[in-house]
C-alpha positions, 0 to 999 in steps of 0.5 A: 299165416293166421290173421287176428281180428280185434273187435271193440266191445260195444258201448251201451248207454248204461256204460255212460249213465253211471258216471254222469249220475255220480257227477250230478250228485256230487257236484252240488256238494263240492260247490257248497264245500268250496263256496260255503253255504250262508250261515244263519248269522249272515241271513239274520240282518242286524245280528250279523254284526254280532261277533261270536263269543262277545255278548251284545250289551242291552241298551241302557234306559235314559237317566233322570232329568237333571234339575234343582228346586228351592222351596220356598223360592222367596225368603227373608235373610236368615231363614231356611230353604229346602233343596230338592235335586236330581243328577244322572246318578242319584246314588251319590251326593252332589253340591248346591252353590249360591251366593245366598247361602254358600256351598251345601251338600245334597244327599240321596233320599228316596231316589232324589237328592235333598238338603237344607240351606240357611240364607245368610243373615246379611245377604242383600235383597235380590235374585240369587242363582242356585247351581247344582254340581253333580259328580258326573259333571252335569249341572242345573240351576234355579233362582232364589229371591231374597226379600227385605225382612218386614218388621212390625210397625211401632206407634208413637211413644206415648209413655204407656208402652204402646201406640196412641191408637191402642191406648186412646180407647182406654184413656178416654173412658178411664179419665171420664170415670175419674172426673165423675167420681171426683166430682161426686166425692167433692159434692158429698164432702161439701154437704157434710161440711154444711150439715156439720155447722 
């Protein structure tokens, strides 16, 4: 009877080294594929909020101040005043409203809104509010002062078409000259009568 003896092959270090090196090389790649590497958009901070495919709108500069000015600010009834105003959008007109002159349109001109208004002839003296109504809903106001019309004072009626103060300087010398001339003529006439006799 023949006996068979089986021998196991000797396992060397090289046999285990090859699979281990392969596993060490592939493991980080597998981990990155499963977890996912950080993208530049996530590491960018504020830019992470940006959605891909949608542009970020640039911040708009603040618009001009909303105001209205009246020139002159003190006026008599029936006179014209100039209006200078500004809304957030000065490319379209606006309306100026006041009890002193009603509703007046102000139109775009050189980046602002300008116009003129005539104060009513019968408006009473006082302070009147001037309000700007913009098409975008903004508003502003200022004040306009209406004063009583100053009429030139007249002198007393003297019959010479002017004041007594203006004619007295002419009446006195004129009257004196007439009196002297009359006296001289009377004396000359009297002497002629005497010599004629």
